[in-house]
C-alpha positions, 0 to 999 in steps of 0.5 A: 065206199068199198076200198075208199080211204076216209080220214076221220079227225076226232075218231076216238070221240062219240060221234067220230067212233060212230062214223068210223063204224058206219063207214067201215061197215060199208067197206071203207078203209078208215084213218082215225086221227085223234089227240087221244092216246089210243082208240077202242080195241074194236075200232075198225081202223085201217090206220090209227094215228093217236096222239095228234094235236090237230091244232098243230100244223106240223103234227097234222101235216105229218099225219096226212103225210103218213096217209099218203105214204100208206095209201097213196090217196085220200077219198074223203075227210070228215072233220069231227074234232071239236069242243063246246062250252056254255058260258055267258060273256059277263061271267066268262073269260076271253080265253074261252073264245080263243079255246073254242076257235082253236078246237073248232076252226083251227083244227078244221082249217089245218086238216082241210089244208093238209088233206086237200091236195090228196083229195084233189087227186081223187075228186074226194069230199070233205064234211065239216061239223058246224052247229045249228046254234050258229044260225042264231045264238042263244045266251051263253052260246056266243063263243061256241056259235062264233067258232061254228060260224067260222066252220060254216064260212070255211065250208062255203069258201073252200067249196068255191075254192075246190069245186073245179078240182073236183073236191066237194065241201059240205057241213052238217049242222046238228042241234043237240047230239045224244052223248053221255056228256050232254045227258049229264049236262042236261039230265031233265031233257027229252033225250029222244028228241036229240040227234043220235050219233048214229043218225048224224053219222048216216048223214055225214056218210051220205055227204061223203058218198057218190050219192051226194056227188052234185052237192057242195057248199051246203050247210045241212041242218040235222036237228032231230026233233029239237 
């Protein structure tokens, strides 16, 4: 990864921050993009782009224009930004479906659309974050699983679209990620069965690397012991 420029959306979140540390430790130059107004003081970012609404096309286009101006290239894109809500159809609101589509699908689509021309110059890679729940949704997971299914179809379609341009597109499909928010929501769960952010970031880093150069269009389950 030494010298490679990798853009990470949702870089201020738990998984995003773990991936930033992982990639930076391997020598990559990381561009952190997030709606948050700032990043942790020790975040090893070569370029910090806070306050970016990833659902806004003009804002995301401006972010990738800043990457092009600063580095002149892009070697990888990790779409970590997203959201979750458990809500039954009977007790829920249609707005939840719209919100999760925006958080999970629209943000990834816009980042891929803005980043693909830069990536094609370098033969780079995109890694999206889907969800294992999208393979078969349980009660209360309809809106979330539907939005993550959209990420899966985006990944497969874009992999076919970009393969002859040398750009690989894959997705990781995690089960439950061991985050403070998930621990608070499920205090009686066996946390040691979940996937840690560090373990998931290792898989994402692999898919961004040359070691995965023959892999594209894959939806890779990362489920720990769930």
